[in-house]
N, C-alpha and C positions, 0 to 999 in steps of 0.2 A: 403299643407305640407306633406312630406312623412311620413308614419306610419310604425312602426316595431311591428309585432305581434308575441307573444311567445306562443306556444302550451301549453296546460295544462299538467303539469308534472304528471307522474304516482304517484298514492297515495302511492305505496309501492312496494316492490319486494319480491318475495318469495325466500327463501334460504333453501337449504337443506344440511345436513352434514352427513357424514358417519364416522364411527370409525372402525379402524382395530385393532384387537387383535393380538399382536405379542408375541410370547413366546421365552424365552431364549433357545438357542440350546445347548444341553449338549455337542455335538461334538465339537462346537467352544471352549468351556471351556477346553475340553480334549486336543484339538490341542494346545491351548495356554500353557497348562502345559507341553506338550511335547516339545514345542519350547524353553521354558525358560531354563530348565536344566535337564540333565539326572536323577538327583536325584529325580526330581518331579514325575518320572514314578511310583514309588511305591504308591504315592498319587493317581495318575490317576487310577492305577489298583484297589485301594481300592474303589474309587468312582464308577467305572464301575461295580465292583463285587458286591458292596452293592446294587446297583440298580437292579442287576439281581438275585442274589441268597443270598446276605447277608453274604459274606465271612468276617471272623473276621480279625482284624489287626494282630493278632498273626500269622495267616497263611502267611501274607505278610512278616513278620519278618523272619519266617522260610525259606521262598523262598530266601530272601536276604542273610541270613546266609549260605544257601545251595550253592548259587552261589559263595559266597566269599570263602567258604571252597574248592569248586571245582577249583577256580582260583589258590588258594595257592597250592593245590595238583598238579596242572598242572605245576607249576613253579619248583616243586621238582622232578618230575619223568616224563618220557615220555614212556607211554605204547603204545601198538599197536593202539588201538582205545579207546578213552575216551568219555564217555557219559556225557552230561550236560543238565540240565533243563533251560529253559528260565526264566528270573526273574519273569515274569507273563505269564499267558496263552496266547500264541501267537494268538490263534483263536479269543480271544476277541479283541485284538488290531487290528488284521486283519479286523475284522468287522468294526472298526472305520475307518481304512484307506480306505477300499474298498467303503464303503457307503458314506463317507464324502469328501474324497480328491481325490479319484481315480475312479470316475464313468466312465471315459474314459480310457480303458485299454491300449491304445496306449502309454500312458505316461510312462509306465514302461521302455521303451527304452530310453526315454528322461532322466529319473532319473539315470539309470545305466550308460549311456554314460557320463552324466554330472559328476557323481562320479568318473568315470575312468579318465576323463580329469582333474578333481580336484587332483587325485593322481599323475598325471604327473606334475601338477603345484607344488605340495608339494615336489616332488623329485627334481625338478629344484631348488627350494629354498634351500633345504637341501644340495644339491651338491655345491651350491655357498657359503654356510655359515659354513658347518660342514665337508666337504670332500675336499680332494686335487684333486681327479679325476673328470674331467668334466662329466656331465651326457651324456649317449648315446642319440641319436636323439629319441624323444618319439612320440608315436602314439597309436592309438586304432585299433583293428582288430575285425571284426564280421564275424562269419562263421556259417553255418548251416549243420546239418546232418539229412536229411529227413528220412532216414531209422530208425535211433535211436530216432528221434523227439527231437533233442537237438539243442538249440541255444547257441552259445558260444560268449561271449564278453570279450575280453582280452586287457590289456594295459601293457605297460612296465614302469608304474609309481613306486611310492615308495614302494608298497607292505606292508605286515604286518607280524609281528612276531607272535608266538603262543599266547602269552599273549594278544596281541592286537586283535587277532581273538576272543578270549573269551570275552574280554571287549567290543569291538566294535560291534560284531555281536551276542552277547549274551544278549544284552539289547536293548529294543526298545527306540527310541529317543536318541540314542548315536551313533556318527559316529567318525571315526578317524579324519576326517576333523575338527569337532567341538572341539575336544580335542586339536588338533594342534593349532587352533586359540586361544583357552583359554590359552595355554602355552605361546603364544607370547604377551599376554596382559601385561605381567610384564615388557616388554621393549618397545622400540620405533620402533621396526621393523614393516614395513608396508607390509603385504602380502595380498594385496587387492583382489587377485584372489582366495583366499582360502575362501570358503563359508561354512555355516552351513546348511546342507541339510536334517536334521531331519530324518524322517522315509523313505526316498527315496529308500533305498536298499530293504526294505520289499515289495515294489510294485512289485518285481519279482514274488511274490506269486499270483499276479493277473492272471498270465498266466501259471505258472509252479506249478506242484504238488511236485516237488523235486528240490532243488537248491544246487549246489556244488560250492564251492569257493576254488580254489587252489592258493597259494600265496607264494612269496619269498621276504623277506624284504631288502630294500636298506641299512638299518642300520646295518645289520649283516656284520661282517668282512668276508673276503674270506674263512678263515678256519672254520668259524662258520656257514656258509650259509646253511640253511635248508629250504625245501619246506614243507608247511603244507596244509592239506585239511580239509575244513569245510563242513559239509553236514547236511541238514535239510529237513524234509518233513512237517514242520510246528509246531509240538508240542514240539520237543526237537532238540538238535543238537549234532553231534559228531565231534571230531577232531582227526586226525591221521597224522603221517608223510607221505609225498609223495615224496620219493627220486627219483622216476623214471619219475616224471612229467616233461614235456618239456615246455619251454616258448620261445617265439620269442625274448624276450629281454634278453640280456646277464647279466645285472646287477641285475634286480629285475622285479617284475610285479605281476599282479593278473589276474586270469582267472575265469570268472563266467560262469558256465554251467547250463542252464535252461532246465529241463526235462519238456517239454510243455504238458499242458493238451490237451486232444483230441479236445476240442472246440477252442484251440488256435493254430491250425496248420497253420493258415494263416501267422503266423510270421516266418515260414520256407521259405516263398516265397521271393526271393531276390528282386523282384519288389516292394513288399509291404515294405520291410525293406529300400530299396532305397528311396521310397517316404517319409517314416517317418523320415529318417535321414536328408533329404533335408528340411523337414518342421521344425523339432525341433532343429536340431544340425548343420545347414549349416555353422554357423559362429563360431563353437568351434575352438579354436586356435591351436589345435593339429590335424594332419591328421587322418581322420577316414576312414579305408580301409574296403571294403566289398568283401568277397570272392564271385565272380560273374561269371556267365556262359556267355561266349561269343561264337559266332558261326564263325568259320573260314572256308574258302573254299580252298580245295587242288585240284590241277590239276593232274588228273590221266588219264591213257590211257583208252579210251572208248572201252571196250571189245565187245560191241554189234555192233560197227561200222565195215564196210567192211575193209579187210586188205589193208594197203596203197600200192600204186604202188611203183615200184622200185625207190629209190631215194627220196621218199616223207616221211614226218614225220607222225607218227600215229595220228589219231584223238584223241583229249583230251576232257575231261569233268570235270565239277566242282563238287566236292563231299563235302557236309558240314561235319564239325567236331566240336564237342563241346570242348571248351578249358576253363578251370577255371583259373582266375587270380585275383589278388588284384586290386580293383578299388577304387580310392580316391573319396569320396562323397562330401567333403566340400572344393571344389577348390576355391570358391570365398572368398577373404579376406574381412572382414568387413570394408566397406568403411568409416563407421562412426568412426572407431578407428584411422583413419589417420588424420593428421593435415589438416584443411581446406585449408591452403595455398598451399598445394601440390596436391590437387584434382582439375582437370579441369572440365569444363562444360560437356564435352562429357562423362566423367566417371559418373558424377552425373546423366546425362540423361539415360545412359545405366542401371545403378542401378535402377533408378526409373521405367523404362519400364519393366525390368526383374522381379523385386520384386513385383510390383503391377499390372503387366499384362496390362500396359497402352500403348496407341498408340500415345498420344500427348506428347509434350514437357512440362516440369514443368514450370509454370509461375514464381514461386519464389522457392528459395532453402535456407533453414535455417539450418546451420550446426554449432554446438557449443558443448562445454564441460563445465561442472560445477564441481568445486572442492571446498573442504572446509567442511562445515557442513555435506553435503552429496556429493556423487560423481556419476555422470551419464553423458552419451553422448547422443546427440539427432541429428537426421537428419530429417527435415520436409519439405515436398513439398506441394505446392498448384498447383493442375492441371490447365492447360490452359482451359480445357473444363469440364463441369460438369460430374463427373463419372456416367457411365450408370446406376449403381445401385441406384443412387439418383434421377434419372430423374422422376420417378413416385412417390416416397415417399422421401421427402427431409431428413427424419431422419431414413431411413431404416437401421436396424441393419446390414444387409448384405452390406451396403455401408460404414461401418466403416473399416478403414485400417491403424490404428496406432498400429504398432507391438511392444509389450512389450517384451524385453529380460532381463534376469538376468544373468550377466556375460557371455554373448554371447549365452545363452540358450533361445530359443523361448518359451514364456509362453502363450500369447494370443494376438489376434488382435481385440477383441470385447469388451474390458473393457470400460464401459461408463465413468469411472472416470479418465481415463488417460488424456483426454482433454474434455473441455465442449461441450455440445450438438451443440452449434452454430459453432463449428469447425469440425463438422462431415465430411466435404468434404476434410479435410487435410489428406495427406498420409505421413507415416514416420515411424521412428524407435526410440524408447527410450531404452537405455541399461543401466540398473541400477547396481551399485556395492553393494547396501545396502538392497534391498528388498530380502526376503527369496524366494528360488526357489519354494517351495510348497505353492504358493500364490493362494488363491482363491478370488472370488468376495467379500465375506464378509470380508476377511482379508484386502483386498485393501481399502475398504470403510473406515476402521478405521485407515489406515496407515498414520502416520504423514509424513513419507518419500514421499509417493505418493502425498500428498497435496503440498509439496514443489516442487516436480518434475512438477506437473501440473501448478503451479504458474509460474515457470521459463520458461516452454515451451510456455505458452500463452504469456508471456511478450516478448519473443524473436520473436514469429510469428507476433505479433502486431508491433514490431519495424521493422521487414522486410516489412510489408505492408505499414508502414509509409514511409520507404525509397522509396518504389515503387511509392507512391503518389507524393513524392517530385521530384523524378528523372525521372520518366517515366509515365507521365499523361495518355498516350494512353493505356499502359498496365494496369494502375489502373482502367481506365474506363472499360476495358475488365473484370478485376477482379470483379468490382462492379456489372456489368451486370450479371455475373454468380452467385455471392455469396452474393450480398447485402442483400437479404432477410434473410440470416442466421444471419447477424449482427443485423438486426432489431429484430429478435426473441431473440437474446442474450440481447439486450437492455431491452427487456420486462421481461425476466425471470431470468437473471443472475445478481443478486444484487452486486456480487463481482466485476463485470467488467462494471457495468452500466455507471459510469463516463467515463471510457476509451472509451467505444463504442460510446458515444455521439459525439466524434470527427470525427468518421468515417462515420456515417450515412449520406446519401445524398438524396436530394429531388429536384424536379423541382421547379422553382421559376419564379416570374414575370419578372426577369431581367437576368435569366441564359440562355435564348435562347434555343438552341438545346442540351445543356448540363445540367446535374444535378449539384447541389451545396451542399457543406457541411455547417454546422452551423458556423464553424470558418470563412469560406469564406463569408458567409452572414454578419457576424458581421463586417468583414473588410470593407464592403460596406455600413454600416448603416449611416444614416444622422446624422449630428451633433446634439447632444441633445437627440437622440432616445435611450430609455432605455428598449425597449421591442422587442421581436422577434415575428413577425406577421406570422400567417399561415391561410390557408383556406382549407377546405376539399371539395372534389367533386368526382364524379364517373369517372373522367378522366381529363386530363390536360385542354382540351377545356372547359369542364364544370366549372372548377375552374376559368378559365380566364374570363368567362362571368357572374360569380356570381355577383348579385347586390352589395354585400359587397365590391367588388373590386373597385367600382366607386370612393369612397372617398379616398381609398388608392392610386389610380393612380393620383388623383387630388393633393394630398399632397406629392406625390413622394416617398411613402414608398414601399420597396420591400416586397413581400409576398411569403412565401413558399407554394407550392401546395402539399397537402398531398392527393394523389389520389390512393395509394395502400391500399388494405384492412388492412395491417399491420400499415399503417402510423398513423392513428388516435390513435391506441393503443400505438404507439411509443410516440406520443405527450404527452400522459398521464404519460409516464415513464420519458420523458426528463424533464418536468416541467420547468427547467431553465438551463442556460449555462452561466458560468462565471458571475453569478449574474444578468443576464438578463432573465426575465420571458418570457415564451412562451405564446402567446395570440391568441386565436381563434377569428377571426374577424366576425365569424358567430354567436357568442354568445352575449347575452345581457351584458351590463356593459362595452362595449368597450369605452375606454377613449383615444382620440387622441390628448391630450394635447392642449386644447383650450386656447386662450388668455382670459383675463378678459372681454374684449369687446364682444368676441364670446359667453362667458358664459352668459353674461347679455342678449344678443340678444336671446339666446336659452330659457332663462327663460320667456321672454315676449311671445315667440311663443307658449310655452307650455300652458300659460294662455289663449291665443287667441284661440287655437284649442282644449282646454280641452273638450268643448261640443261635438265636432266631435269625439274625441277619445272615450268618454263615449258612444255615440250612436253606434259606430262600435262594441264596446265590447258587447253591448246589443244585436246587430244583430247576432254576431258570437257565443254568449253564451259560453257554456263550451268547445267549440272547441279551444279556445285560453285562455291562463291564463291572459294575459294583453295586452292592446293596448296603445302605447305611441308615442309621437313625437320623431323623430330621425334625427340626422344630419349626419348619415353615408351614405345616398344616395345622388346622384347628378342628375341622369336622371330618375331613376325608381320611381314610385309613392309609392310603398310599398314593404316590404320584410318580410319574415318569419324568425325569429331567434330562437335559442335555449336558454333555461335558462342558466344562468352563471354557475350553478352547476348541469346541466344536464336536 
């Protein structure tokens, strides 16, 4: 009679734990206060000051009253140059901005361009709702003056009046955009493209030691139009009338002139600016023009050549000549803003290859829009072949390529929380209308909006893969061959999608031949009355096939899944069951193959007859096995080694 021997289980396992001490970050609190409301700034200033020098609340009150009196005075009279103090010491707030939000100085351009585009959006809305005259075509222009070390960013958007300059640029965490949206909350107007960008303007001081803002408001009547100039070097600011200032826009606009620090001269290079604009602002909806140098070649007479013979033309030569002209940086219209019904496969393919520097065709394309509770658009591709960055490390940070945009402004493509780790191979774009532009990793991790975006994106991608499985089995096999291991990892570590991923995982089986099979497909082939899903582990498909445990399964006609990948056995522990059917390892003790009453009686008699033999074997093997018992799981083999039911 065959014997099944079970090795002695380990007496115990050692566990070790570690603890991490995490502290509350004061900067996060400060940023939260900044983002909630401008009025909170006085509180922030107080917290920051107390932590540093113990400034009294009365000082803050005097600062607030000082600014209020200055604002009132400005409304009553227009002197040549008026001086103002910021509501709180700008140097302290700059410290927060630079150290917590803006460690990468390049983002100053993203912030200022975004605010300029926002001003254009605001003007377009006001022109439609409050003005009889249509707005002029709006755009942004960027120009450098290397000799003076000045970078100029100009738009012909809504502009600002004098009182708005004092209010919007005199207080930290206050922007004209934020007030504009706040004013619209009282009615049902939907100005979804107007965002609240917090302290974005002040990022200019990352690269500039002096900032000038010249502006003319769209709200002023033709007879009342005035241009105003705001200037600051960080500690205070001045405002004066600027009647001789020129704008490229006829109706209104704002011009920001950054007097760059010596160490920031790289931002005077048109090549550097071009790269930054393409990276951060390629999909801004208004044209962004850069004053760029081009080389043209003129044909002139070659004076050094011999004189031409009679009747011949003189010899010519090409002479290079530098020409400056406005060059549009953001020529590509965001494909994800278009209706999926009007975008063809070649356009998707071109966007995929251009944006993600890919050479293959996308295996699947998922393009959708979500409206309602939150609003965002997404376009997600699954590459046909494994991205090169992931060939050595399947979870390499450099292999992430889900680009997050906020209102067409590029934020980051390395956020881990945008999609789960098991979708690292996906490439795509998510463009949110609800996330703040000044978004960092810590803010995203706590964002309820991001959690909803992540859930919807994953749902849509899984639906697309489902369609691929049903409609194109060959492509699905290609997908599984490349990315199946990611889904197995997801099944193990992502409890949120554990049940979803059970449907997708595939394994070899005793009846699948040259193809792998899914658990739903296995269940569809189960014998009548079978209520368990059987599997066997092995170091390869062949090893699993010749396992002694397979003898009885073949005899009874049960299909068995082969778990031969290192991840498979861990997967089996995560799957546990599917649609009420338990997963059972046929290599473990306690295997019950639903014997009849007659078979059970026969087995009891055999156990009595061979009990002395089992006892003798246990004595001979000693502590090397935990137990020796009679088994009916074998057909041809005399004995087999099995694992305990619980390990």
